MIGUPA-721824 format. One record per residue (C-alpha): x, y, z. Coordinates in steps of 0.05 Angstrom, whole numbers, padded with zeros to 5 digits, always signed. Each point is the difference from the previous one (the first is absolute). Layout:
# MIGUPA-721824
XYZ;...
# end
This chain:
# MIGUPA-721824
+00200-00183+00390;+00072+00023-00014;+00015+00065-00037;+00025-00040-00059;-00067-00038-00003;-00037+00066+00005;+00040+00030-00057;-00011-00062-00042;-00076+00004+00004;-00008+00045-00062;+00045-00049-00038;-00058-00049+00005;-00034+00042-00054;+00048-00034-00048;-00038-00065+00014;-00072+00025-00005;-00028-00021-00067;-00049+00047-00035;-00050-00014-00056;+00044+00036-00051;+00046-00041-00043;+00073+00015-00017;+00024-00044-00056;-00027-00068+00021;-00005+00011+00075;-00040+00040+00050;+00024+00070+00017;+00020+00013+00072;-00024+00058+00042;+00072+00026+00003;+00002+00003-00076;-00066+00036-00002;+00024+00051+00051;+00064+00012-00041;-00037+00011-00066;-00052+00044+00035;+00056+00043+00028;+00030+00004-00069;-00065+00024-00030;-00007+00051+00056;+00069+00028-00015;-00021+00013-00072;-00066+00033+00017;+00027+00039+00059;+00042+00040-00050;-00066+00023-00030;-00034+00016+00066;+00051+00041+00038;-00050+00025+00052;-00004-00068+00032;+00044-00019+00058;+00043-00051-00036;+00030-00029+00063;-00069-00012+00029;-00023-00034-00065;+00061-00046+00002;-00013-00018+00072;-00073-00014-00014;+00018-00047-00057;+00056-00033+00040;-00046-00018+00058;-00068-00009-00035;+00005-00076-00008;+00039-00018+00063;-00064-00032+00026;+00007-00053-00054;+00057-00030+00041;-00054-00031+00044;-00065+00011-00039;+00025-00020-00069;-00023+00031-00065;-00073-00004-00021;-00023-00005-00072;-00040+00062-00014;-00046-00040-00045;-00016-00054+00051;-00056+00024+00046;+00002-00064+00042;+00073+00006+00021;-00008+00075+00012;-00057-00009+00051;+00044+00006+00061;+00054+00043-00032;-00008+00060+00047;+00000-00044+00062;+00061-00039-00022;+00038+00063-00018;-00019+00035+00066;+00024-00061+00039;+00064-00001-00042;+00012+00074+00013;-00008-00010+00075;+00050-00058-00001;+00050+00040-00042;-00007+00060+00047;+00025-00045+00056;+00054-00036-00039;+00032+00052-00045;+00058+00040+00029;-00029+00059+00039;+00039+00047-00046;-00047-00018-00058;-00061-00030+00035;-00033+00067+00013;+00015+00024-00071;-00031-00063-00028;-00062+00007+00042;-00012+00074-00017;+00016-00008-00074;-00041-00064-00009;-00061+00035+00031;+00011+00062-00044;+00004-00045-00061;-00063-00038+00018;-00040+00064+00013;+00025+00030-00066;-00018+00071+00020;+00066+00036-00009;+00024+00018-00070;+00062-00043+00012;-00042-00061+00020;-00044+00010-00062;+00062+00003-00043;+00031-00062+00032;-00065-00038-00009;-00001+00020-00073;+00071-00026-00010;-00020-00065+00036;-00058-00009-00048;+00041+00018-00062;+00056-00049+00014;-00039-00065-00013;-00030+00031-00063;+00068+00014-00029;+00025-00068+00022;-00059-00034-00034;+00011+00038-00065;+00074-00019+00001;-00017-00072+00014;-00047-00005-00060;+00053+00026-00047;+00048-00057+00015;
# end
């Protein structure tokens, strides 16, 4: 895989459709990441003891696995049955295919996010959960 192909891998998040709706189409994972980062910027101003860079990195990488595993509807137990296995396989594949300069960051941060034990991971997970709620409220108003 060429360096250009490796660098383009995260761009595939622009093509991963999520369950959330934007106007009359499905939201992409890239859009979700952007709005989650925006929420984090707001709330980080109120929680200055958090490592803001770490939070941003956690949010940036938290859904990279969706490149290969896709997004799973949180309300659909049937499609979520093999979610962990699919995501673990996707993480292994990404670890091999991403540029080495970011592959190790991705791996460490994705694991930290999943475990949710650090205060930064807890905060990032909260922003991840808040984003679709705000999107849903906005969608209903239109």
